[in-house]
C-alpha positions in Angstrom: -14.2 36.5 -7.5 -12.1 33.4 -7.0 -8.4 33.5 -7.4 -6.7 30.2 -8.1 -3.0 29.2 -7.7 -1.6 26.4 -9.8 2.2 25.9 -9.1 2.5 23.1 -11.7 0.1 23.8 -14.6 0.0 21.9 -17.9 -1.4 21.4 -21.3 -3.6 18.3 -21.2 -4.4 16.3 -24.4 -7.1 13.6 -24.0 -7.6 10.8 -26.5 -10.8 8.7 -26.6 -10.1 5.2 -27.8 -12.2 2.0 -28.0 -9.8 0.1 -25.8 -6.2 0.4 -24.5 -4.0 -2.3 -26.0 -0.4 -2.2 -25.1 2.0 -2.2 -28.0 -0.7 -1.7 -30.6 -1.2 1.3 -33.0 -4.4 2.8 -31.7 -6.8 5.2 -33.5 -8.5 7.8 -31.4 -12.3 8.4 -32.0 -11.9 11.9 -30.5 -9.3 14.1 -29.0 -9.1 17.5 -27.4 -6.5 19.8 -25.8 -7.3 21.7 -22.6 -5.6 23.8 -20.0 -4.5 21.6 -17.2 -3.6 21.7 -13.5 -6.0 21.5 -10.6 -6.2 25.2 -9.9 -6.5 25.9 -13.6 -9.5 23.6 -13.7 -11.1 25.3 -10.8 -10.8 28.6 -12.6 -12.3 27.0 -15.7 -15.2 25.7 -13.8 -15.8 29.0 -12.0 -15.7 30.8 -15.4 -18.1 28.2 -17.0 -20.5 28.9 -14.1 -20.4 32.6 -15.0 -18.3 33.9 -12.1 -15.1 36.0 -12.2 -11.8 34.2 -11.7 -8.1 35.0 -11.9 -5.5 32.2 -12.5 -2.1 32.8 -11.0 0.5 30.3 -12.4 4.1 30.0 -13.6 4.4 30.0 -17.4 7.4 29.0 -19.5 8.1 28.4 -23.2 5.6 27.8 -26.1 3.5 25.5 -24.0 3.1 28.2 -21.3 2.1 30.8 -23.9 -0.5 28.3 -25.4 -1.9 27.6 -22.0 -2.4 31.3 -21.2 -4.1 31.7 -24.6 -6.5 28.9 -24.0 -7.4 30.2 -20.6 -8.1 33.7 -21.9 -10.3 32.1 -24.6 -12.4 30.7 -21.8 -12.8 34.2 -20.3 -10.3 33.7 -17.5 -7.9 36.4 -16.4 -4.4 35.2 -16.2 -1.5 36.5 -14.0 1.4 34.5 -15.3 4.8 34.4 -13.6 7.6 33.9 -16.2 9.9 31.0 -15.5 12.9 29.7 -17.3 11.6 26.1 -17.6 9.0 24.7 -20.0 5.4 24.3 -18.9 4.6 20.6 -18.9 2.3 18.7 -21.3 0.2 15.7 -20.1 -1.6 12.9 -21.9 -4.8 11.1 -20.9 -6.3 8.1 -22.7 -10.0 7.6 -22.0 -11.9 4.3 -22.7 -15.7 3.9 -23.1 -16.1 2.3 -19.7 -14.7 5.3 -18.0 -11.2 3.9 -17.5 -8.6 6.7 -17.7 -4.9 6.3 -18.2 -2.8 9.4 -17.6 0.9 10.2 -18.3 1.9 13.3 -16.3 5.1 15.1 -17.0 7.3 16.4 -14.2 7.2 20.0 -15.2 9.9 22.7 -14.7 12.1 23.1 -11.7 11.4 26.6 -10.1 14.2 28.7 -8.7 14.1 30.4 -5.3 13.4 33.7 -7.2 10.6 32.2 -9.2 9.1 30.7 -6.1 9.1 34.1 -4.4 7.7 35.8 -7.5 4.8 33.4 -7.5 4.0 34.1 -3.8 4.3 37.8 -4.3 2.0 37.7 -7.3 -0.7 36.0 -5.2 -0.4 38.7 -2.6 -0.5 41.5 -5.2 -3.5 40.2 -7.1 -5.7 38.8 -4.2 -7.3 42.0 -3.2 -11.1 41.6 -3.6 -11.0 37.9 -3.9 -13.7 36.0 -2.1 -11.6 32.9 -2.0 -8.0 31.8 -2.9 -7.9 28.2 -4.1 -4.4 26.6 -4.0 -4.4 23.3 -5.9 -2.3 20.5 -7.2 1.2 19.1 -6.9 4.2 21.3 -6.3 6.8 21.4 -9.0 10.4 20.6 -8.4 12.1 23.3 -6.6 9.3 24.0 -4.0 9.5 22.3 -0.6 6.3 20.8 0.9 6.1 23.8 3.2 5.5 26.2 0.3 1.7 26.0 0.5 2.0 26.6 4.3 3.9 29.9 3.6 1.3 30.9 1.0 -1.6 30.3 3.5 0.2 32.2 6.2 0.7 35.2 4.0 -2.9 35.1 2.7 -4.4 34.8 6.2 -2.4 37.8 7.3 -4.0 39.7 4.5 -7.4 38.6 5.6 -8.1 36.1 2.7 -10.0 32.8 2.9 -8.0 29.8 1.6 -9.0 26.5 0.1 -6.3 23.8 -0.4 -6.5 20.8 -2.7 -3.2 19.0 -2.4 -1.8 15.8 -0.9 1.0 14.0 0.8 3.6 16.1 2.7 2.2 19.4 1.4 -1.3 18.6 2.9 0.1 17.7 6.3 2.5 20.6 6.3 -0.2 23.2 5.6 -2.6 22.2 8.4 -0.6 24.1 11.0 -1.6 27.3 9.2 -5.3 26.5 9.7 -6.6 26.6 6.0 -10.3 27.4 5.8 -11.0 24.3 3.6 -9.0 21.3 2.5 -10.3 19.0 -0.2 -8.8 15.5 -0.2 -10.2 12.5 -2.1 -10.5 9.1 -0.3 -7.0 8.0 -1.1 -5.4 11.3 0.0 -7.5 11.2 3.2 -6.3 7.7 4.0 -2.7 8.6 3.2 -2.9 11.7 5.5 -4.1 9.7 8.5 -2.1 6.6 7.7 -4.9 4.0 7.9 -7.5 2.3 5.7 -10.9 3.8 4.8 -13.6 1.2 4.0 -16.8 3.0 5.1 -18.2 6.4 5.1 -17.8 6.5 8.9 -14.0 5.8 8.4 -13.9 8.9 6.1 -15.8 11.0 8.7 -13.4 10.0 11.4 -10.4 10.8 9.2 -11.8 14.2 8.3 -12.3 15.0 11.9 -8.7 14.1 12.6 -7.6 16.6 9.9 -9.7 19.2 11.6 -8.0 18.4 14.9 -4.7 19.1 13.2 -5.8 22.5 12.0 -8.1 22.3 9.0 -11.2 24.4 9.7 -13.4 22.4 7.2 -12.8 19.2 5.2 -14.6 18.6 1.9 -13.8 15.0 1.0 -14.6 13.4 -2.4 -15.6 9.8 -2.0 -15.8 9.0 -5.7 -19.1 7.3 -6.8 -20.4 7.4 -3.2 -20.6 11.1 -2.9 -18.9 13.9 -0.9 -18.5 14.7 2.8 -18.3 18.1 4.4 -17.0 18.0 8.0 -16.7 21.3 9.8 -17.6 22.9 13.2 -21.3 22.1 12.6 -20.6 18.4 12.2 -20.7 16.0 9.2 -22.9 16.4 6.1 -23.1 13.9 3.3 -24.1 14.6 -0.3 -24.7 12.4 -3.3 -26.2 12.4 -6.8 -26.9 9.6 -9.3 -24.7 9.5 -12.5 -26.0 7.8 -15.6 -22.5 7.1 -17.2 -19.0 8.2 -16.4 -17.2 9.6 -19.5 -14.1 11.2 -17.9 -13.3 11.9 -14.3 -10.5 14.4 -15.2 -11.1 17.6 -13.3 -14.3 16.3 -11.6 -12.8 17.1 -8.2 -11.8 20.5 -9.3 -15.3 21.2 -10.6 -16.6 20.2 -7.2 -14.3 22.6 -5.4 -15.3 25.4 -7.8 -19.0 24.7 -7.2 -18.4 24.7 -3.5 -16.6 28.0 -3.4 -18.8 29.7 -5.9 -21.8 28.8 -3.6 -20.1 30.5 -0.6 -17.7 27.7 0.6 -19.7 26.7 3.7 -22.7 24.8 4.7 -25.3 22.5 3.0 -25.9 24.7 0.0 -22.2 24.8 -0.9 -22.0 21.0 -0.5 -25.0 20.5 -2.8 -23.3 22.7 -5.4 -20.1 20.7 -5.1 -21.9 17.4 -5.7 -23.9 18.8 -8.6 -20.7 20.1 -10.3 -18.8 16.9 -9.7 -21.6 14.7 -11.0 -21.9 16.9 -14.2 -18.2 16.9 -14.8 -17.8 13.1 -15.0 -20.4 13.0 -17.7 -18.4 15.4 -20.0 -15.4 14.5 -22.3 -11.8 15.2 -21.3 -11.5 17.9 -18.7 -14.5 19.9 -20.0 -16.0 21.9 -17.2 -19.8 22.0 -16.6 -21.9 25.0 -17.4 -25.2 25.8 -15.5 -27.1 23.9 -18.3 -25.2 20.7 -17.4 -26.1 20.8 -13.8 -29.0 18.8 -12.2 -29.3 20.2 -8.7 -32.7 18.6 -8.3 -30.9 15.2 -8.3 -28.6 16.1 -5.4 -29.4 14.8 -1.9 -27.7 16.3 1.1 -28.2 15.1 4.7 -26.9 15.9 8.1 -27.0 12.2 8.9 -24.0 10.7 7.1 -24.5 6.9 6.4 -21.6 5.9 8.7 -21.9 2.1 8.1 -22.1 2.4 4.3 -19.2 0.5 2.6 -17.3 2.6 0.1 -17.6 1.5 -3.5 -13.8 2.1 -3.8 -12.3 1.5 -0.4 -8.7 2.3 0.5 -7.6 -0.8 2.3 -3.9 0.1 2.3 -3.2 3.8 2.2 -0.3 4.7 -0.1 2.9 5.6 1.6 3.8 9.3 1.3 6.3 10.1 -1.4 9.6 10.9 0.2 11.1 14.4 0.2 14.0 14.4 -2.2 16.2 17.5 -1.9 17.7 18.8 -5.2 21.1 20.6 -5.1 21.3 20.5 -1.3 19.1 23.5 -0.6 16.2 23.6 1.8 13.8 25.1 -0.7 14.0 22.2 -3.1 11.8 19.1 -2.8 9.9 16.4 -4.6 6.5 16.7 -6.2 3.4 15.7 -4.2 1.6 13.8 -7.0 
């Protein structure tokens, strides 16, 4: 069973259009509404693969109730923490060439009591979980160190933890030695503060995160594939994709596949690649089922192609978003993403 934690969940509406034209009235060729948030997507992918999952998340207002209902419709157990604010709603616009434009709302600001209730719920519901996956940006009201506190508590209880976050939250959590962190290329470059232009650059950056505390790094390199860097060295996995329809949730599907396959080694990396490749060929944030996977098309090697240039290099890593206190209290900070 995989328990997921999504501190800033959402309702995600995706519109497919012929082309994005600023200032015009556009007619969608298709649209859908899905539960959103990185941890939520991990739960959805785990459930789609036929495994048990429990989603822990703050829920507020009608949007929160709708989100919980959609998750239960997908066979996901929900442990909702009531909050005073409204669960956010996001919009994505998808074009035929795979270009995706997203508008993400800020989400509610959590109080100190709501923050503690979320941590306590994870502790109460994590018994028997094979993995805890903590994913996504932090809402207003939670400091970057919030994930570090969650990992520390979970490790004291004997749980294994996977983290998919970025910016100050990623660097702050490394001191607690998370079992897996899952950055993409941009997040990896931002963490180490230097460009990534080759697979070798990504391997070196992942090794640096390990030196800071991460036990394993599962790095998504977009169209180039994925890296797994752990105590056994660096492995590289890739799979051909015929056409990209939407990359919303593809990284989350990868993490779900990785954890559902055990969360370690070449077999788990192959599952991560297969899930990610399947997800980008589906509409919106639809998660792949076993029928969508093509594991026979995945290649995993212990010899990472260090000199290969990245299809989407990160020549100038983005500067970390500053920590902006709210109300002068130590618990309140800016979102990560």
